N, C-alpha and C positions, 0 to 999 in steps of 0.2 A: 482650474477650469470645473465647472458642473460638467458633469455627467450624466447628467439627465435627459433623457430623450425628449425631443421637442417636436412638437406636430404643427404643422405649418398648415393655415387656415387661404387654401387657393382658393379661388374663386373659378367660375365654369368655364371652361373653352371657347373662345373666341369665335376659331375655326367652326366647331361643330355649332355653336349658337346662332351664328349666322346663315348658314346650313340647313340648318332645321327651320330656321323663319324661312326661307325663300320655300324649301320643300312645305310645309304648314301651310303657306301664300297658294301655292300649285297645287293642294289637294284641297277638295270639296267638304265642305262640315269645318266642324273645331277639332283642333290639336292642342295640344295643352303642352310647353316646355318647362319643365322643375329645374329650379337653380339653374335658369342663363347666366350668364354674363351679366352685368348691368356694368357698362363702362362707355367710354366717346364712341368707341367704333360699333360697337353692338345699337346703341341709341340712335346714331343714326343710320344703321341698317335698319332699325325699324322703323324710325321715321320715313326715312325714305318709301321703303311699302306701304305706309300711311299713305304718302302722296300717289302712291298709285291704287288708291281703291282696298287695299286690304286691312278691314279690321284687327288691331290687336291691343288686349286688354291685360291691365297688369293686376293681378291677384295674389297678394302677400311675394311670395319667392315663385309663383307660377308665372309664364304670360300664356293668355291663350289667341289663338291664332285662327280667323274665320277666313277659309278659302272660298273659292270658288269653283275650284278644278279648270283652269282656265288662265290665260293671260288678260291682263287687265286690257280696257276698252274704252275708257273717259279721252286719253290724254294727259299729260302733267309735264308740269318742270319738276325735276327733282335732284334734291343737294345733298350729294353724296358725305361733307366734310372731308375729312382726312381718310375715309376707309375704303381702303383698296379694294375689299369684298365688294361693297357695294357698286363701285366704278364698273366690276367684271362681273359681277354677277347679275346683277338687274336689267340690263339692256338684253339679254338674251332670253330672258325671262318678257320684256316689253314687249318685244320682238313677235312671240307667239300669239300678242293680242292683237288689239285695234287700235290705231289713232295715233296721234304724234308724240314723241317724248321728246324734250330734252335731258340729257345728265351732266351737272356741272359740280364743281368741287372745290377747296382750295386751291391755293398757289402748287402746295404740296403734292398734293393729288395731281393737279395737271401735269407737274413734270412728268408724271410715269406714264408708262408705255400703255397703250392702246390698240394700235394698228393690228396686232394679228386677230385679236376680239374683231375688229370693226369689217375686215377681210374676211373671216368665216361668215361671218352674219351675212355680208353680201352674197358670198357664195349659195348663201341658203335660202336667197329670194328676198332679203331684208334692204330698205333703202337707208342707208347708213353714213353720215358724214361726220369728218374730226374737224379739229383746230389744230393749225399748222404743221406737227412734227408727228401728229396722229394721236392725239392724246382728245384730253377732254377741254372745252363742252365735246360733247356726242351727243349728234340727233339721230335718233329711229325714225320712219315715219313706218308705222307697223302695218301690216294687213296677215297676220299669220306667217310662219316657216315650213317648205317644205323639205321633207328628207334628204335619204340618199348616201351618198357617199362624200368625206371630207376630209381634206387633210390640215391637220394644225401643226406648226410649229409650238414646240415645246421647252424651247431655248429659254427666253425670258420668265416665263411665270406658268404655273401649275393653275392660276387662278382663271386663265381663260379657256383652259379644257373644261376647268368644276363648271363653271359657267354654262356652257355649250352643252355638258350631258345633266344638267340639273332641268336646263328647256326642253330635252330631248324627249319624253317622254309627251309631251305636249304639243309637239310636230303632226301633221296631217299623214305622212308615214315615217317608217323606220328608221333610225340613221344610223350610222356604221361612222367611225372617228378613227383613222391612222393617224396619229401622232409621233411624233420625231424630235430625238434630242431632249425627252421632257426632262426637269427639275422637279424635285422635291416630289416624287413619285409615292410615299406615304400620303401626302393630302388627295390623289387622285385616290389613293386604296380607301380613304375617309368618304369623298364623296360616294363612291361608288357602293359602300356598307350603309350610308344613310339613306343613298337613294332607294336601296331595298328595304329599308327598315319601313319605308313609306310607303310598299308595293309596288315600287316598278321594276322591271325588268331588266336586269343589264346583263352583258357574259363579256367577258374576253378571251377569246377561241384562239386567239394567237396573241404573244404579247404586244403589247401599244394598238392593238387592234380591239377597240369596244364598240358591241352593237348593243343599243337600246331599241327598245319596242315601244310603240305606243300604247293608250290604253291608262296613261295617267297615273295619280298618286293616290294613296288612302289618308284621312285622318290619324293621325296617331299620336300616342302618347310619348314623353320623352324625357328621362332626366338625363341633363348636362353633368358630363362627367368633369373633374379637375382642368383644368388649364397646365398642358406640358409644358409648354413654353415659358409659362409663367413658374412653373415649380424649378424648372432648372436654377433659376439664381437661387433658391433657399437649398436644393441639392448642391449646387455648388459652394455655398456658405457652411455647409457642414463642412465639406471635401477641405476648407481651407483655415476653419477654425479646432478641428477635432472635435466636430458637434456631433452627433446626431438627430437627424432629423427624420422623419414621416410625416409621407403625404396622404393622408388615407381616401379611396376613391378612386386611385388611379393605378392601378394592376397589369395582369400580363396578357388581359382581354378588350384593354385600350383600344380606342379606335385613333388616336395620335402618335405618331411616327419620333415626335420629339422626344417621347419617353425613353427613345434610343441615346437619349444622353446620357445617362447614368453610366454607360458603356465606356462614354469618356473617359467619366470621372473614375472604375474601373481600372483604367489604364495606367490613371494617373496615381494608382495607388490606394481610393477608396474603396471601404469596402461596402457595396449592395446588395441590397436583399428585396426582391419585384415578386412580392406574393399575390394571389387571386385580386385582391381587394386595394394594398396600399404596396410603395413603394419607399424604401430607407435608404439612406446612403448614411454612411459613418467616414470621417474623418479618421484617417490611421496614425498621422505622420506629415513629414514634406511631399510636397508635391511630387511627383515623378515626370520626367519631361524625357525628353529623346525620342519622341515618335512622332511618327508623322499621322494626321487620320483625314480622311475624307467625307465633312459633313456637308454634301452638295444636299442629302436628302433629308438634313435636320437643319438647314442653314439658318434658321431662326433662332437656333442655340448657339451657333457659331462662337457671335459677342460673347456668351458666359463663357466658354474657356478662355478668348483671348483676353479677357480681360482680367480671369486669374492666372493666366500664362508664365506673368512675370516671378512668380511666387515659386515656381517649380524649379527642379534643380539642374537643369538641362533643358532646351531649346524644344519647340514644338510646333510644329507645321501645321494649318490646316488648311486642305487644298478644296476645289469644287465649289464656290464658295462666289464663282464671277457673279451669277443674278443675285446676287443680295447688295450690289452696286445699284442696282433701280428698286431699290424698294423709299421707306422713308428717308432716306439719308443714303450716299453710299457707304456704304457702313463699312468695307475695305478701310475706304482710305480716315472713317471719323475713326475708327477703334488703333488705325497706327498713328494719328495725329496726336490722340488725348492719350497715349502710351508713349510718344514722346513726350508728352507737355509732363507726364510726370519721369522722367528721366529713364525708360524703359526702349531698347534699342528694338527695331521691327525689321524686317524685310517684307515687300510685296510683288507679288504679278497678277496679273489679269483675276486671274481668279485663285491664287493660294496669298496666304498671310503666316512670315514666321514671329513669333515674339521670343527672344532673348531672356534669361534671368534674370531680373534686378538685382542692385547689390544688397547681399543681405541672404539671396533668396537660397531656402532649404532651410535657414535656424527654424526651429523649432518645430510648430505644428503648421507652418508655412511659411512666411517669413518674417524677417524681423522689420519695423519700420521703415529703415533704409533701404527698403526693397524700391519704394517708391519717395521722390520728392513731392513737393505740396503742389500743387496743381487744380486750377478751376477748369473741371469738366465740360467740353462743349457738348450737350446732349443733340444739337441739330436739329431741334423739336422731335427727337428719335425716342421713343418709351425704351425703346430695348437698350440702348445704350447708356441711358440713365440708370437703369434697375443692373444690367451687366457691371458698372462702373462702381454704381452701391455695392454689389459683394467685394470687389477690390479693397475700398474703402473699410471691411471689417478691418483688413491685416492692419491697415494705418491711421487708427482715429485722431483725425481732425485736419487730415493733411489732403485730404480730397472732399471739393465741393463743386456742385451740378450749377451749373448754370440755369437748368430748367426744371425742377424738381417735378412740376407739375405736369410735364408730357407722358406722365408714367398714367394719367388718366386714360391715356387710349384705351389700356386693358387691362388696368389694374388701378384703381383709384386707392386704393387702401393698402400699397405696397409697402411706401418707408415706417406705417405705423404697424404694421404685419413685423419687417423688417427691427425696427426696434423692439416690439415686445420679445420676439425671438434672441436677440441679440442686443440688449439693453447697453451694455459696457464696450463693444465694439462698435454701434451705429458708425456711419457718415454723417454728419455734422452738415 
């Protein structure tokens, strides 16, 4: 195996790109986003903002957003496609303006819950209606939102809280939100940091009690850092192939909690170096199992660990991931089903998953090809399932195929090309 260090070209963070798009739309004047992610989800978010009357212009590798410093006023029908952030972030923004707005999306997005958001907007004075069990289509008859005190249930998704917080500086009065049972806390930290970057006043005087003041936002130039969730696949690939992979631009000051995924790789035996402006992971030998890890705060990366867990020398248990059942797919069930197809034994519960070693695990720098049997991976139109199992495929060349390889376009259209560039001899076919 080559010992030459590899540099992965990871596109911009989806989470930062879509938050920054909204904050720029809410600020008066022109903001510039440099190196934003260009993918199905971010383009859907950008197009949804355009439908709300926000001007977004593309100049090379930058986007310029011209905001009005307030919510929209013309009314619109807004298509969110598959983008959960569009369905959760944009209704609060629209509710701060005037007019009738109908938000809709794909069948996959319609299946995802919105009731906590609708209830919160109603409590702030909006007239909101949803379909069926409380999902899309969602209608907002907007006439501005009042502030005050609001309780939010954070068990299903942190995106509801992020959407409400980002709208808060546009409310008529200050807003104090008390959140219960919050999942994915790092995404709220990201939201607050970006709000402050755009000039908002946000304070957390007690854990779970977040106060925002009026005064709106200020137009800002922002460089989008690489996506830490996407980087997890390439860090995991280094761990299972014995290679060294560096992601520049993703360092210790990252806004993204998902960079914490590398600590799970450290527990599994990889060498990890986090510098000011880059992170490097090196595979050092067989993966070590025999541990439990709570990945509730970084649940978008639990599939990456689960997909390579059959290569470990003993079982790995992942906990705190019950909310992942409500994502693009039931991710716990999807991972367990695909591992079963590969001949790997798992056990699951409401919010946990245990993965047992595959046959031959622990041999060489990961496992022999006997660790998994040939299988066609069911992606469930879920980009993270496709990318995670592509990493497992590096240790079983030709044995795994994806039923929907193009679904990676949701966050990284060039994923397969980049994996092939870095690992041409091992890549999944």
